[in-house]
PDB file of N, CA, C and O in Angstrom:
ATOM      1  N   MET A   1      25.630  -1.435   6.480  1.00  0.00           N
ATOM      2  CA  MET A   1      26.320  -2.055   5.359  1.00  0.00           C
ATOM      3  C   MET A   1      26.904  -3.390   5.810  1.00  0.00           C
ATOM      4  O   MET A   1      27.416  -3.509   6.923  1.00  0.00           O
ATOM      5  N   ALA A   2      26.823  -4.365   4.960  1.00  0.00           N
ATOM      6  CA  ALA A   2      27.328  -5.695   5.280  1.00  0.00           C
ATOM      7  C   ALA A   2      28.854  -5.699   5.204  1.00  0.00           C
ATOM      8  O   ALA A   2      29.447  -5.060   4.334  1.00  0.00           O
ATOM      9  N   ILE A   3      29.471  -6.422   6.121  1.00  0.00           N
ATOM     10  CA  ILE A   3      30.932  -6.508   6.130  1.00  0.00           C
ATOM     11  C   ILE A   3      31.402  -7.307   4.920  1.00  0.00           C
ATOM     12  O   ILE A   3      32.379  -6.945   4.265  1.00  0.00           O
ATOM     13  N   PHE A   4      30.705  -8.383   4.634  1.00  0.00           N
ATOM     14  CA  PHE A   4      31.039  -9.232   3.498  1.00  0.00           C
ATOM     15  C   PHE A   4      29.913  -9.141   2.477  1.00  0.00           C
ATOM     16  O   PHE A   4      28.747  -8.990   2.842  1.00  0.00           O
ATOM     17  N   ASP A   5      30.260  -9.233   1.219  1.00  0.00           N
ATOM     18  CA  ASP A   5      29.267  -9.124   0.148  1.00  0.00           C
ATOM     19  C   ASP A   5      28.209 -10.207   0.200  1.00  0.00           C
ATOM     20  O   ASP A   5      27.084  -9.989  -0.250  1.00  0.00           O
ATOM     21  N   ASP A   6      28.546 -11.374   0.743  1.00  0.00           N
ATOM     22  CA  ASP A   6      27.587 -12.475   0.753  1.00  0.00           C
ATOM     23  C   ASP A   6      26.634 -12.431   1.953  1.00  0.00           C
ATOM     24  O   ASP A   6      25.754 -13.285   2.070  1.00  0.00           O
ATOM     25  N   GLU A   7      26.800 -11.442   2.847  1.00  0.00           N
ATOM     26  CA  GLU A   7      25.883 -11.316   3.973  1.00  0.00           C
ATOM     27  C   GLU A   7      24.557 -10.734   3.489  1.00  0.00           C
ATOM     28  O   GLU A   7      24.540  -9.807   2.679  1.00  0.00           O
ATOM     29  N   PRO A   8      23.464 -11.270   3.978  1.00  0.00           N
ATOM     30  CA  PRO A   8      22.172 -10.715   3.552  1.00  0.00           C
ATOM     31  C   PRO A   8      22.016  -9.284   4.064  1.00  0.00           C
ATOM     32  O   PRO A   8      22.412  -8.956   5.182  1.00  0.00           O
ATOM     33  N   LYS A   9      21.433  -8.454   3.221  1.00  0.00           N
ATOM     34  CA  LYS A   9      21.196  -7.068   3.599  1.00  0.00           C
ATOM     35  C   LYS A   9      19.896  -6.979   4.372  1.00  0.00           C
ATOM     36  O   LYS A   9      18.939  -7.700   4.088  1.00  0.00           O
ATOM     37  N   LYS A  10      19.868  -6.088   5.352  1.00  0.00           N
ATOM     38  CA  LYS A  10      18.654  -5.909   6.137  1.00  0.00           C
ATOM     39  C   LYS A  10      17.601  -5.231   5.281  1.00  0.00           C
ATOM     40  O   LYS A  10      17.876  -4.254   4.584  1.00  0.00           O
ATOM     41  N   LYS A  11      16.408  -5.758   5.345  1.00  0.00           N
ATOM     42  CA  LYS A  11      15.282  -5.180   4.618  1.00  0.00           C
ATOM     43  C   LYS A  11      14.689  -4.055   5.440  1.00  0.00           C
ATOM     44  O   LYS A  11      14.592  -4.148   6.663  1.00  0.00           O
ATOM     45  N   ALA A  12      14.293  -2.996   4.762  1.00  0.00           N
ATOM     46  CA  ALA A  12      13.625  -1.914   5.467  1.00  0.00           C
ATOM     47  C   ALA A  12      12.273  -2.413   5.966  1.00  0.00           C
ATOM     48  O   ALA A  12      11.567  -3.135   5.262  1.00  0.00           O
ATOM     49  N   ARG A  13      11.926  -2.024   7.171  1.00  0.00           N
ATOM     50  CA  ARG A  13      10.640  -2.438   7.734  1.00  0.00           C
ATOM     51  C   ARG A  13       9.525  -1.675   7.041  1.00  0.00           C
ATOM     52  O   ARG A  13       9.663  -0.486   6.753  1.00  0.00           O
ATOM     53  N   PRO A  14       8.431  -2.351   6.777  1.00  0.00           N
ATOM     54  CA  PRO A  14       7.296  -1.647   6.177  1.00  0.00           C
ATOM     55  C   PRO A  14       6.710  -0.666   7.182  1.00  0.00           C
ATOM     56  O   PRO A  14       6.941  -0.776   8.386  1.00  0.00           O
ATOM     57  N   HIS A  15       5.968   0.269   6.682  1.00  0.00           N
ATOM     58  CA  HIS A  15       5.348   1.254   7.567  1.00  0.00           C
ATOM     59  C   HIS A  15       4.269   0.589   8.404  1.00  0.00           C
ATOM     60  O   HIS A  15       3.501  -0.240   7.915  1.00  0.00           O
ATOM     61  N   GLU A  16       4.226   0.961   9.651  1.00  0.00           N
ATOM     62  CA  GLU A  16       3.205   0.454  10.559  1.00  0.00           C
ATOM     63  C   GLU A  16       2.374   1.629  11.039  1.00  0.00           C
ATOM     64  O   GLU A  16       2.924   2.649  11.455  1.00  0.00           O
ATOM     65  N   ILE A  17       1.060   1.497  10.986  1.00  0.00           N
ATOM     66  CA  ILE A  17       0.177   2.540  11.456  1.00  0.00           C
ATOM     67  C   ILE A  17       0.445   2.793  12.940  1.00  0.00           C
ATOM     68  O   ILE A  17       0.497   1.852  13.733  1.00  0.00           O
ATOM     69  N   GLY A  18       0.615   4.060  13.313  1.00  0.00           N
ATOM     70  CA  GLY A  18       0.861   4.422  14.698  1.00  0.00           C
ATOM     71  C   GLY A  18       2.320   4.364  15.115  1.00  0.00           C
ATOM     72  O   GLY A  18       2.649   4.628  16.272  1.00  0.00           O
ATOM     73  N   GLN A  19       3.182   4.023  14.192  1.00  0.00           N
ATOM     74  CA  GLN A  19       4.600   3.890  14.473  1.00  0.00           C
ATOM     75  C   GLN A  19       5.204   5.243  14.865  1.00  0.00           C
ATOM     76  O   GLN A  19       4.758   6.279  14.372  1.00  0.00           O
ATOM     77  N   ASP A  20       6.212   5.248  15.744  1.00  0.00           N
ATOM     78  CA  ASP A  20       6.924   6.461  16.136  1.00  0.00           C
ATOM     79  C   ASP A  20       7.697   6.966  14.923  1.00  0.00           C
ATOM     80  O   ASP A  20       8.581   6.278  14.411  1.00  0.00           O
ATOM     81  N   LEU A  21       7.364   8.159  14.469  1.00  0.00           N
ATOM     82  CA  LEU A  21       7.986   8.717  13.265  1.00  0.00           C
ATOM     83  C   LEU A  21       9.208   9.574  13.566  1.00  0.00           C
ATOM     84  O   LEU A  21       9.915   9.988  12.647  1.00  0.00           O
ATOM     85  N   SER A  22       9.460   9.842  14.829  1.00  0.00           N
ATOM     86  CA  SER A  22      10.542  10.746  15.195  1.00  0.00           C
ATOM     87  C   SER A  22      11.921  10.210  14.828  1.00  0.00           C
ATOM     88  O   SER A  22      12.866  10.987  14.688  1.00  0.00           O
ATOM     89  N   LEU A  23      12.047   8.927  14.673  1.00  0.00           N
ATOM     90  CA  LEU A  23      13.345   8.330  14.352  1.00  0.00           C
ATOM     91  C   LEU A  23      13.609   8.242  12.854  1.00  0.00           C
ATOM     92  O   LEU A  23      14.699   7.840  12.447  1.00  0.00           O
ATOM     93  N   LEU A  24      12.634   8.610  12.025  1.00  0.00           N
ATOM     94  CA  LEU A  24      12.786   8.500  10.576  1.00  0.00           C
ATOM     95  C   LEU A  24      13.341   9.800   9.999  1.00  0.00           C
ATOM     96  O   LEU A  24      13.027  10.891  10.475  1.00  0.00           O
ATOM     97  N   SER A  25      14.161   9.666   8.975  1.00  0.00           N
ATOM     98  CA  SER A  25      14.709  10.835   8.290  1.00  0.00           C
ATOM     99  C   SER A  25      13.671  11.409   7.332  1.00  0.00           C
ATOM    100  O   SER A  25      12.639  10.790   7.078  1.00  0.00           O
ATOM    101  N   VAL A  26      13.952  12.589   6.807  1.00  0.00           N
ATOM    102  CA  VAL A  26      13.061  13.219   5.841  1.00  0.00           C
ATOM    103  C   VAL A  26      12.911  12.317   4.618  1.00  0.00           C
ATOM    104  O   VAL A  26      11.810  12.170   4.087  1.00  0.00           O
ATOM    105  N   GLY A  27      13.998  11.722   4.175  1.00  0.00           N
ATOM    106  CA  GLY A  27      13.954  10.819   3.026  1.00  0.00           C
ATOM    107  C   GLY A  27      13.101   9.589   3.297  1.00  0.00           C
ATOM    108  O   GLY A  27      12.336   9.156   2.435  1.00  0.00           O
ATOM    109  N   GLU A  28      13.230   9.032   4.484  1.00  0.00           N
ATOM    110  CA  GLU A  28      12.435   7.860   4.846  1.00  0.00           C
ATOM    111  C   GLU A  28      10.954   8.209   4.938  1.00  0.00           C
ATOM    112  O   GLU A  28      10.094   7.430   4.524  1.00  0.00           O
ATOM    113  N   LEU A  29      10.667   9.389   5.484  1.00  0.00           N
ATOM    114  CA  LEU A  29       9.266   9.818   5.564  1.00  0.00           C
ATOM    115  C   LEU A  29       8.686  10.005   4.159  1.00  0.00           C
ATOM    116  O   LEU A  29       7.564   9.579   3.886  1.00  0.00           O
ATOM    117  N   SER A  30       9.446  10.638   3.280  1.00  0.00           N
ATOM    118  CA  SER A  30       8.980  10.844   1.904  1.00  0.00           C
ATOM    119  C   SER A  30       8.754   9.518   1.191  1.00  0.00           C
ATOM    120  O   SER A  30       7.779   9.354   0.458  1.00  0.00           O
ATOM    121  N   GLU A  31       9.660   8.578   1.412  1.00  0.00           N
ATOM    122  CA  GLU A  31       9.531   7.253   0.798  1.00  0.00           C
ATOM    123  C   GLU A  31       8.266   6.551   1.295  1.00  0.00           C
ATOM    124  O   GLU A  31       7.542   5.941   0.508  1.00  0.00           O
ATOM    125  N   ARG A  32       8.007   6.636   2.571  1.00  0.00           N
ATOM    126  CA  ARG A  32       6.814   5.987   3.130  1.00  0.00           C
ATOM    127  C   ARG A  32       5.536   6.652   2.641  1.00  0.00           C
ATOM    128  O   ARG A  32       4.533   5.976   2.411  1.00  0.00           O
ATOM    129  N   ILE A  33       5.564   7.973   2.482  1.00  0.00           N
ATOM    130  CA  ILE A  33       4.401   8.664   1.928  1.00  0.00           C
ATOM    131  C   ILE A  33       4.116   8.143   0.527  1.00  0.00           C
ATOM    132  O   ILE A  33       2.960   7.897   0.181  1.00  0.00           O
ATOM    133  N   GLY A  34       5.156   7.973  -0.280  1.00  0.00           N
ATOM    134  CA  GLY A  34       4.981   7.431  -1.626  1.00  0.00           C
ATOM    135  C   GLY A  34       4.415   6.022  -1.601  1.00  0.00           C
ATOM    136  O   GLY A  34       3.524   5.691  -2.384  1.00  0.00           O
ATOM    137  N   ILE A  35       4.924   5.204  -0.717  1.00  0.00           N
ATOM    138  CA  ILE A  35       4.438   3.828  -0.583  1.00  0.00           C
ATOM    139  C   ILE A  35       2.965   3.824  -0.188  1.00  0.00           C
ATOM    140  O   ILE A  35       2.169   3.064  -0.738  1.00  0.00           O
ATOM    141  N   LEU A  36       2.611   4.674   0.765  1.00  0.00           N
ATOM    142  CA  LEU A  36       1.221   4.727   1.222  1.00  0.00           C
ATOM    143  C   LEU A  36       0.297   5.278   0.136  1.00  0.00           C
ATOM    144  O   LEU A  36      -0.832   4.809  -0.003  1.00  0.00           O
ATOM    145  N   ARG A  37       0.756   6.262  -0.633  1.00  0.00           N
ATOM    146  CA  ARG A  37      -0.056   6.783  -1.746  1.00  0.00           C
ATOM    147  C   ARG A  37      -0.302   5.697  -2.791  1.00  0.00           C
ATOM    148  O   ARG A  37      -1.408   5.563  -3.314  1.00  0.00           O
ATOM    149  N   ASP A  38       0.743   4.923  -3.088  1.00  0.00           N
ATOM    150  CA  ASP A  38       0.581   3.813  -4.037  1.00  0.00           C
ATOM    151  C   ASP A  38      -0.416   2.789  -3.508  1.00  0.00           C
ATOM    152  O   ASP A  38      -1.223   2.254  -4.268  1.00  0.00           O
ATOM    153  N   GLU A  39      -0.360   2.518  -2.215  1.00  0.00           N
ATOM    154  CA  GLU A  39      -1.279   1.553  -1.619  1.00  0.00           C
ATOM    155  C   GLU A  39      -2.711   2.082  -1.631  1.00  0.00           C
ATOM    156  O   GLU A  39      -3.650   1.320  -1.861  1.00  0.00           O
ATOM    157  N   ILE A  40      -2.883   3.378  -1.384  1.00  0.00           N
ATOM    158  CA  ILE A  40      -4.215   3.979  -1.450  1.00  0.00           C
ATOM    159  C   ILE A  40      -4.772   3.852  -2.857  1.00  0.00           C
ATOM    160  O   ILE A  40      -5.942   3.510  -3.030  1.00  0.00           O
ATOM    161  N   ALA A  41      -3.956   4.122  -3.862  1.00  0.00           N
ATOM    162  CA  ALA A  41      -4.398   3.998  -5.252  1.00  0.00           C
ATOM    163  C   ALA A  41      -4.797   2.561  -5.565  1.00  0.00           C
ATOM    164  O   ALA A  41      -5.785   2.328  -6.260  1.00  0.00           O
ATOM    165  N   ARG A  42      -4.040   1.605  -5.059  1.00  0.00           N
ATOM    166  CA  ARG A  42      -4.351   0.188  -5.276  1.00  0.00           C
ATOM    167  C   ARG A  42      -5.667  -0.181  -4.604  1.00  0.00           C
ATOM    168  O   ARG A  42      -6.475  -0.906  -5.184  1.00  0.00           O
ATOM    169  N   LEU A  43      -5.887   0.303  -3.401  1.00  0.00           N
ATOM    170  CA  LEU A  43      -7.132   0.028  -2.684  1.00  0.00           C
ATOM    171  C   LEU A  43      -8.325   0.669  -3.380  1.00  0.00           C
ATOM    172  O   LEU A  43      -9.390   0.059  -3.480  1.00  0.00           O
ATOM    173  N   GLU A  44      -8.152   1.898  -3.861  1.00  0.00           N
ATOM    174  CA  GLU A  44      -9.243   2.575  -4.564  1.00  0.00           C
ATOM    175  C   GLU A  44      -9.592   1.869  -5.868  1.00  0.00           C
ATOM    176  O   GLU A  44     -10.765   1.791  -6.234  1.00  0.00           O
ATOM    177  N   ALA A  45      -8.580   1.349  -6.579  1.00  0.00           N
ATOM    178  CA  ALA A  45      -8.835   0.609  -7.811  1.00  0.00           C
ATOM    179  C   ALA A  45      -9.622  -0.664  -7.521  1.00  0.00           C
ATOM    180  O   ALA A  45     -10.540  -1.009  -8.264  1.00  0.00           O
ATOM    181  N   GLU A  46      -9.271  -1.355  -6.455  1.00  0.00           N
ATOM    182  CA  GLU A  46      -9.994  -2.580  -6.074  1.00  0.00           C
ATOM    183  C   GLU A  46     -11.422  -2.253  -5.664  1.00  0.00           C
ATOM    184  O   GLU A  46     -12.352  -2.987  -5.998  1.00  0.00           O
ATOM    185  N   LEU A  47     -11.595  -1.159  -4.946  1.00  0.00           N
ATOM    186  CA  LEU A  47     -12.926  -0.726  -4.538  1.00  0.00           C
ATOM    187  C   LEU A  47     -13.788  -0.415  -5.764  1.00  0.00           C
ATOM    188  O   LEU A  47     -14.965  -0.773  -5.808  1.00  0.00           O
ATOM    189  N   LYS A  48     -13.204   0.244  -6.745  1.00  0.00           N
ATOM    190  CA  LYS A  48     -13.933   0.567  -7.974  1.00  0.00           C
ATOM    191  C   LYS A  48     -14.339  -0.711  -8.708  1.00  0.00           C
ATOM    192  O   LYS A  48     -15.459  -0.814  -9.209  1.00  0.00           O
ATOM    193  N   THR A  49     -13.433  -1.677  -8.770  1.00  0.00           N
ATOM    194  CA  THR A  49     -13.729  -2.956  -9.413  1.00  0.00           C
ATOM    195  C   THR A  49     -14.896  -3.647  -8.718  1.00  0.00           C
ATOM    196  O   THR A  49     -15.802  -4.162  -9.373  1.00  0.00           O
ATOM    197  N   LYS A  50     -14.870  -3.655  -7.404  1.00  0.00           N
ATOM    198  CA  LYS A  50     -15.940  -4.306  -6.651  1.00  0.00           C
ATOM    199  C   LYS A  50     -17.263  -3.551  -6.812  1.00  0.00           C
ATOM    200  O   LYS A  50     -18.321  -4.174  -6.907  1.00  0.00           O
ATOM    201  N   ASP A  51     -17.212  -2.227  -6.843  1.00  0.00           N
ATOM    202  CA  ASP A  51     -18.428  -1.442  -7.066  1.00  0.00           C
ATOM    203  C   ASP A  51     -19.023  -1.722  -8.440  1.00  0.00           C
ATOM    204  O   ASP A  51     -20.241  -1.828  -8.589  1.00  0.00           O
ATOM    205  N   ASN A  52     -18.158  -1.842  -9.442  1.00  0.00           N
ATOM    206  CA  ASN A  52     -18.639  -2.143 -10.798  1.00  0.00           C
ATOM    207  C   ASN A  52     -19.299  -3.518 -10.857  1.00  0.00           C
ATOM    208  O   ASN A  52     -20.329  -3.691 -11.508  1.00  0.00           O
ATOM    209  N   THR A  53     -18.709  -4.481 -10.186  1.00  0.00           N
ATOM    210  CA  THR A  53     -19.272  -5.829 -10.145  1.00  0.00           C
ATOM    211  C   THR A  53     -20.621  -5.821  -9.437  1.00  0.00           C
ATOM    212  O   THR A  53     -21.571  -6.466  -9.880  1.00  0.00           O
ATOM    213  N   LYS A  54     -20.690  -5.091  -8.340  1.00  0.00           N
ATOM    214  CA  LYS A  54     -21.932  -4.998  -7.583  1.00  0.00           C
ATOM    215  C   LYS A  54     -23.019  -4.324  -8.420  1.00  0.00           C
ATOM    216  O   LYS A  54     -24.163  -4.778  -8.436  1.00  0.00           O
ATOM    217  N   SER A  55     -22.664  -3.245  -9.113  1.00  0.00           N
ATOM    218  CA  SER A  55     -23.633  -2.544  -9.959  1.00  0.00           C
ATOM    219  C   SER A  55     -24.143  -3.434 -11.083  1.00  0.00           C
ATOM    220  O   SER A  55     -25.332  -3.422 -11.402  1.00  0.00           O
ATOM    221  N   ALA A  56     -23.245  -4.204 -11.680  1.00  0.00           N
ATOM    222  CA  ALA A  56     -23.646  -5.111 -12.751  1.00  0.00           C
ATOM    223  C   ALA A  56     -24.596  -6.183 -12.224  1.00  0.00           C
ATOM    224  O   ALA A  56     -25.577  -6.520 -12.886  1.00  0.00           O
ATOM    225  N   ALA A  57     -24.315  -6.710 -11.057  1.00  0.00           N
ATOM    226  CA  ALA A  57     -25.187  -7.730 -10.469  1.00  0.00           C
ATOM    227  C   ALA A  57     -26.550  -7.146 -10.126  1.00  0.00           C
ATOM    228  O   ALA A  57     -27.577  -7.781 -10.367  1.00  0.00           O
ATOM    229  N   GLU A  58     -26.565  -5.946  -9.568  1.00  0.00           N
ATOM    230  CA  GLU A  58     -27.838  -5.308  -9.237  1.00  0.00           C
ATOM    231  C   GLU A  58     -28.653  -5.033 -10.493  1.00  0.00           C
ATOM    232  O   GLU A  58     -29.871  -5.211 -10.487  1.00  0.00           O
ATOM    233  N   ALA A  59     -28.004  -4.601 -11.568  1.00  0.00           N
ATOM    234  CA  ALA A  59     -28.704  -4.340 -12.814  1.00  0.00           C
ATOM    235  C   ALA A  59     -29.296  -5.622 -13.393  1.00  0.00           C
ATOM    236  O   ALA A  59     -30.400  -5.609 -13.938  1.00  0.00           O
ATOM    237  N   LEU A  60     -28.571  -6.714 -13.277  1.00  0.00           N
ATOM    238  CA  LEU A  60     -29.026  -8.011 -13.784  1.00  0.00           C
ATOM    239  C   LEU A  60     -30.289  -8.453 -13.038  1.00  0.00           C
ATOM    240  O   LEU A  60     -31.249  -8.913 -13.657  1.00  0.00           O
ATOM    241  N   PHE A  61     -30.285  -8.315 -11.729  1.00  0.00           N
ATOM    242  CA  PHE A  61     -31.430  -8.771 -10.943  1.00  0.00           C
ATOM    243  C   PHE A  61     -32.610  -7.828 -11.026  1.00  0.00           C
ATOM    244  O   PHE A  61     -33.740  -8.250 -10.779  1.00  0.00           O
ATOM    245  N   ARG A  62     -32.394  -6.568 -11.364  1.00  0.00           N
ATOM    246  CA  ARG A  62     -33.496  -5.636 -11.537  1.00  0.00           C
ATOM    247  C   ARG A  62     -34.308  -5.951 -12.791  1.00  0.00           C
ATOM    248  O   ARG A  62     -35.504  -5.667 -12.855  1.00  0.00           O
ATOM    249  N   ARG A  63     -33.654  -6.531 -13.769  1.00  0.00           N
ATOM    250  CA  ARG A  63     -34.324  -6.860 -15.040  1.00  0.00           C
ATOM    251  C   ARG A  63     -35.321  -8.010 -14.869  1.00  0.00           C
ATOM    252  O   ARG A  63     -36.340  -8.074 -15.555  1.00  0.00           O
ATOM    253  N   GLY A  64     -35.009  -8.901 -13.953  1.00  0.00           N
ATOM    254  CA  GLY A  64     -35.784 -10.123 -13.826  1.00  0.00           C
ATOM    255  C   GLY A  64     -37.036 -10.035 -13.061  1.00  0.00           C
ATOM    256  O   GLY A  64     -37.741 -11.033 -12.914  1.00  0.00           O
TER     257      GLY A  64
END
């Protein structure tokens, strides 16, 4: 906690792959799991978008 209200608050460090988890609390672990699940969903959505684009391009060139 900051001594004075105008002091910047420390930002939580993002999760790092391979990081020592023994120092994290149950709440911190749960929070990181949620963050990682959200990131997985974001990556899967991007992958689906790219697959759709690739399929559309392949279909276009198959016609010609």
